[in-house]
Structures are given as structure tokens and as C-alpha cells.
C-alpha positions in Angstrom: 24.2 16.6 4.2 27.3 18.8 4.0 28.0 17.6 0.5 24.5 18.3 -0.6 24.6 21.8 0.8 28.0 22.5 -0.8 26.7 21.2 -4.2 23.5 23.2 -3.9 25.4 26.4 -3.0 28.0 26.0 -5.7 25.3 25.4 -8.3 23.4 28.5 -7.2 26.6 30.6 -7.6 27.2 29.2 -11.1 23.5 29.7 -12.0 23.6 33.3 -10.7 26.7 34.0 -12.7 25.1 32.6 -15.9 21.8 34.3 -15.4 23.3 37.7 -14.6 24.6 37.8 -18.1 21.2 37.2 -19.7 19.1 39.9 -21.2 15.7 39.9 -19.6 13.9 41.0 -22.8 15.5 38.2 -24.8 14.5 35.8 -22.1 10.9 36.8 -22.2 11.0 36.4 -26.0 12.5 33.0 -25.7 9.9 31.9 -23.1 7.0 33.0 -25.4 8.6 31.7 -28.6 7.6 28.0 -28.0 5.2 26.9 -30.6 1.9 25.1 -29.9 3.4 21.9 -31.3 6.3 22.1 -28.8 3.9 22.7 -25.9 1.6 19.9 -27.1 4.5 17.4 -27.4 5.8 18.4 -24.0 2.4 17.8 -22.4 2.1 14.5 -24.1 5.6 13.3 -23.0 4.8 14.5 -19.5 1.7 12.4 -19.5 3.6 9.4 -20.8 6.3 9.8 -18.1 3.8 10.0 -15.2 1.9 7.1 -16.7 5.1 5.0 -16.6 5.7 6.1 -13.0 2.5 4.3 -12.0 4.1 1.1 -13.2 6.9 1.7 -10.6 4.3 1.2 -7.8 2.6 -1.7 -9.7 5.9 -3.6 -9.8 6.7 -2.9 -6.2 3.2 -4.0 -5.1 3.6 -7.2 -7.1 7.0 -7.9 -5.4 5.4 -7.3 -2.0 2.5 -9.6 -2.9 -0.1 -6.9 -2.2 -3.4 -6.8 -4.1 -4.3 -3.1 -4.7 -6.7 -1.9 -7.4 -4.8 0.0 -10.2 -6.9 3.1 -9.7 -5.5 3.3 -6.1 -2.0 2.6 -7.4 -2.2 5.3 -10.0 -3.5 7.8 -7.5 -0.8 7.1 -5.0 2.0 7.0 -7.6 1.0 10.1 -9.5 0.4 12.3 -6.4 3.5 11.0 -4.5 5.8 11.6 -7.5 4.3 15.0 -8.3 4.7 16.1 -4.7 8.2 14.7 -4.2 9.6 16.0 -7.5 8.7 19.5 -6.4 9.4 19.4 -2.7 12.4 17.0 -2.8 13.3 14.4 -0.1 11.4 11.6 -1.9 11.7 9.0 0.8 9.9 11.4 3.2 7.5 13.2 0.9 6.6 10.4 -1.4 6.4 7.9 1.4 4.1 10.1 3.4 1.7 10.6 0.4 1.8 6.9 -0.3 1.0 5.9 3.3 -1.9 8.4 3.3 -3.5 6.5 0.3 -2.4 2.9 0.9 -3.0 2.8 4.7 -6.8 2.5 4.3 -6.2 -0.5 2.1 -4.4 -2.2 4.9 -0.8 -1.5 3.9 1.5 -1.1 6.9 4.1 1.7 7.2 6.9 -0.9 6.7 5.4 -2.1 3.4 5.0 1.5 2.3 8.7 2.1 3.0 9.6 -1.0 1.1 7.4 0.0 -1.8 9.1 3.4 -2.0 12.6 1.9 -2.0 11.7 -0.6 -4.7 10.3 2.2 -6.8 13.5 4.1 -6.3 15.5 1.1 -7.5 13.4 1.1 -10.7 14.3 4.7 -11.3 18.0 4.3 -10.8 18.2 1.1 -12.9 16.4 2.8 -15.8 18.7 5.8 -15.6 21.8 3.7 -15.5 20.8 1.8 -18.6 20.0 4.9 -20.6 23.2 6.6 -19.4 25.3 3.6 -20.5 23.6 3.6 -23.9 24.1 7.4 -24.4 27.7 7.5 -23.2 28.9 4.5 -25.2 27.1 5.3 -28.5 27.6 9.1 -28.5 30.9 9.3 -26.8 32.4 11.5 -29.5 29.6 14.0 -29.7 29.5 14.3 -25.9 33.2 14.9 -25.9 32.9 17.8 -28.2 29.8 19.1 -26.4 31.1 19.1 -22.8 34.9 19.1 -23.5 35.7 15.6 -22.2 37.7 12.8 -23.7 36.0 10.1 -25.7 37.6 7.3 -23.7 36.4 8.9 -20.5 32.8 8.9 -21.7 33.1 5.3 -22.9 34.6 4.3 -19.6 31.8 5.9 -17.6 29.2 4.3 -20.0 30.9 0.9 -19.6 30.8 1.3 -15.8 27.0 2.0 -15.9 26.5 -1.0 -18.2 28.5 -3.2 -15.8 26.4 -2.0 -12.9 23.2 -2.9 -14.6 24.4 -6.3 -15.8 26.0 -7.1 -12.5 22.8 -6.2 -10.6 20.8 -8.4 -12.9 23.2 -11.4 -12.5 23.2 -10.7 -8.7 19.4 -10.9 -8.3 19.1 -13.8 -10.7 21.4 -16.3 -8.9 19.2 -16.4 -5.8 16.8 -14.3 -3.8 18.4 -11.2 -2.4 17.4 -9.2 0.6 18.6 -6.0 2.2 18.7 -5.7 6.0 19.0 -2.4 7.8 18.6 -2.4 11.6 16.0 -5.1 11.6 14.2 -3.9 8.6 14.3 -6.4 5.7 13.5 -5.8 2.1 13.5 -8.7 -0.5 14.6 -7.4 -3.9 12.7 -8.4 -7.1 14.1 -11.3 -9.1 15.2 -11.4 -12.8 11.8 -10.9 -14.4 10.6 -8.1 -12.3 14.1 -6.5 -12.4 14.0 -6.6 -16.2 10.6 -5.0 -16.2 12.0 -2.3 -13.8 14.9 -1.5 -16.1 12.7 -1.2 -19.2 10.0 0.9 -17.5 12.6 3.1 -15.8 14.4 3.6 -19.1 11.1 4.6 -20.8 10.3 7.0 -18.1 13.7 8.7 -18.2 13.5 9.0 -22.0 10.0 10.6 -21.8 11.2 13.0 -19.1 14.2 14.0 -21.1 12.0 14.4 -24.2 9.9 17.0 -22.5 12.9 19.4 -22.2 14.3 18.3 -25.6 11.2 19.3 -27.6 11.1 22.6 -25.8 14.7 23.5 -26.8 14.9 26.2 -29.5 15.2 24.9 -33.1 18.5 24.7 -35.0 20.5 23.3 -32.1 21.6 20.2 -34.1 21.8 18.3 -30.8 20.9 14.6 -31.1 18.4 13.1 -28.6 20.8 10.3 -27.6 23.5 12.8 -26.9 21.1 15.0 -24.9 20.1 12.0 -22.7 23.5 11.8 -21.0 23.4 15.6 -20.3 19.9 15.3 -18.9 20.7 12.3 -16.7 23.8 13.9 -15.2 21.7 17.0 -14.4 19.1 14.9 -12.7 21.6 13.0 -10.7 23.3 16.2 -9.5 19.9 17.6 -8.6 19.0 14.5 -6.6 22.4 14.6 -4.9 21.9 18.2 -3.9 18.5 17.4 -2.2 17.3 20.7 -3.4 13.5 20.7 -4.1 13.2 19.3 -7.6 16.9 19.8 -8.1 16.1 23.5 -8.5 19.2 25.5 -9.5 21.5 22.5 -9.7 19.6 21.0 -12.7 19.4 24.3 -14.6 23.1 25.2 -13.9 24.2 21.8 -15.3 22.1 22.1 -18.4 23.2 25.6 -19.1 26.9 24.7 -18.6 26.6 21.6 -20.8 24.8 23.6 -23.6 27.1 26.7 -23.2 27.7 26.6 -27.0 24.1 27.6 -27.6 22.4 31.0 -26.8 21.6 31.1 -23.1 18.3 33.0 -23.3 16.4 30.4 -25.4 17.8 27.5 -23.4 16.8 29.1 -20.1 13.4 29.8 -21.6 13.1 26.1 -22.4 14.1 25.2 -18.9 11.4 27.5 -17.4 8.8 25.9 -19.6 10.1 22.5 -18.6 9.7 23.4 -14.9 6.1 24.5 -15.7 5.1 21.4 -17.7 6.9 18.7 -15.7 6.9 20.0 -12.2 4.5 22.8 -11.4 1.4 21.7 -13.3 1.5 18.1 -12.1 2.1 19.4 -8.6 -0.9 21.6 -8.6 -3.0 18.8 -10.1 -1.8 16.4 -7.4 -2.7 18.8 -4.6 -6.1 19.3 -6.1 -6.6 15.5 -6.3 -5.3 14.9 -2.8 -7.7 17.6 -1.5 -10.7 16.0 -3.3 -9.6 12.6 -2.0 -9.5 13.9 1.6 -12.9 15.7 1.2 -14.5 12.5 -0.2 -13.1 10.4 2.7 -14.4 13.0 5.2 -17.9 13.0 3.7 -17.9 9.2 3.6 -16.8 9.0 7.3 -19.5 11.5 8.2 -22.2 9.5 6.5 -21.2 6.3 8.2 -21.1 8.1 11.6 -24.7 9.4 11.2 -26.0 6.2 9.7 -28.3 4.3 12.2 -27.0 1.0 13.5 -28.8 -1.8 11.7 -28.8 -3.9 14.9 -31.2 -1.3 16.5 -33.8 -1.5 13.8 -35.5 -4.8 15.0 -35.7 -3.5 18.6 -37.3 -0.2 17.5 -39.8 -2.1 15.3 -40.6 -4.4 18.3 -41.1 -1.4 20.6 -43.4 0.3 18.1 -45.4 -2.9 17.8 -46.0 -3.1 21.6 
């Protein structure tokens, strides 16, 4: 908790220092300069990312041997991620939303917790794979962008690759389980873990693509190079426990892209927040509200519905 607060506070100081040097008029121009094509691509990639997120829950449910209709899975996945991305503390916020939706289907709180953890493993495995790819392949471009050494980037990429490969070997030898104070979670085997990695990697690339297409033109920054910057920003945002990594994510991106004009980059970051966080969050709240209203109406109808067992008795009484 102390490390998270320090990281969040330091990022806010850095972000304030950067933003204080930005011209407000130029920022407004940068925010409104995005073309309809950029907005359209950002919306499409956001939809792809959230669609892949539904597969996180689908894989976890398969591992837990739970038969849940996909429409319920999609509802729980989309709303839980849209809420947790914005509010932060995913184990608490995402787990609560999932339990709200899965509990009527007979899923226990322990299973919901297991599902949330397995989905989190999918996310981190996908990020590790993409990070390894970007750091190893684009080590020289990243070195010139963020002023690091090529060998350092390659070493970090190799470490991420070893982590993914080691995890795959570890879960492939035999069934693995994690035990924490009496709570036991059996991890997916090789096939499901491979699906986790590929789906997680696709989701990370789609999420990074949202911000990438919103960046101003002429930056000459390759997508593979940008992936490493994006993943580090996400990781620091998660470590800070700030809602949606707010402040930490922006400060990291602005520092990494310090060679580019700050106003257009900050405008792209604001649009990214709008497309990937705020709009899905509002939609998720509306869906959850409609879901609860529907359940209330259905419960009221059942409460006022006459008991079928009383019908023959009433008919007999009328006959007499």
C-alpha cells in the first residue's frame, strides 16, 4: 500500500510538472484534431478488446467446469471489466460485479474469486508475451526512444519470455494448484494456458491500438515499439492502484514520448480515456441498471403470481 501511494504521488507530481508547461489552447486544438477515421478505428479496437475480455471469463468457467450461457458470461465480463478499469481494485470491484451476475446461476463466492484470479492470470500472461516480443524485436528503437541500453531492453524481454515459457512448462508437467489459507485454486493446463496467452496478447494489442491510432500523425513510431511503452504504463498504473491508473499511465506515456509535442499526445490520451474507459463505464452502468430493474420486475411478478397448488381447491370450493 505504501509503495502504491508513493508511486501514485510521484506520478502526479511528474504529470503536474508536464501539464503545467502545456498551452491550453493548443491542447484544445489537439483534442479536436482527431479525424473521424481515427475515432472510428479507436471505437472498433475498443470493441475488439472488450470482446476478447469475454473470453477471459469463458476460459475461467471452463477450467472451473461451470456451464454458464455465453450471454451471461459476456454480460458479467464486460460490466466487471468496464467498472474495474475505471474504479480500480479489480479483485474487489470486478469480483463484486461478477458475483452479482453469476450468483443467480448458482456460482458460489469462492468460485467467483477463482474465476477472477484465473482471468487476471490470462491478462498478465498476454502482457508478458507481448512485452517480450516488443523488447526483443525493437530493442534498438526503444533504446533511442526512452534512453536505455539495447542490452537492457533485450535482457528484460528475455526475462519476460522465460517467465511465459517457464509457466507453460510448469503447468504442463502436472496439475498445479495454489493454496492460500485453505482456499485452493487449480490452474489451467497446457491447452487452456496457451489459449489464455494468445487471447491475452490479442486483448493487449487491441487496447494499445486504441491509443496508437489516436496519436497525432507524423510521429514515425512503430506499433511494436509502442507496445512496450504502453505495457509499462499499464503495469505502473496497476501497481499504483489508482483508479484506471489515472495519472500514472499518462505520466509514463508523456515521459516515454517526450520527443514529441506534448499537447497532441495529451489530447490523444484524453480521447483514449474517453473511448476505452469512460464510454464503456457508462454503458456498463446502464446495462447493470437495466439488469437489476428486470430482475426486480421478474421477482415482483413471481411474488404476485397465484400458487398453482391453490387452483384445484378454489375450483372445488366453487363447485360446491
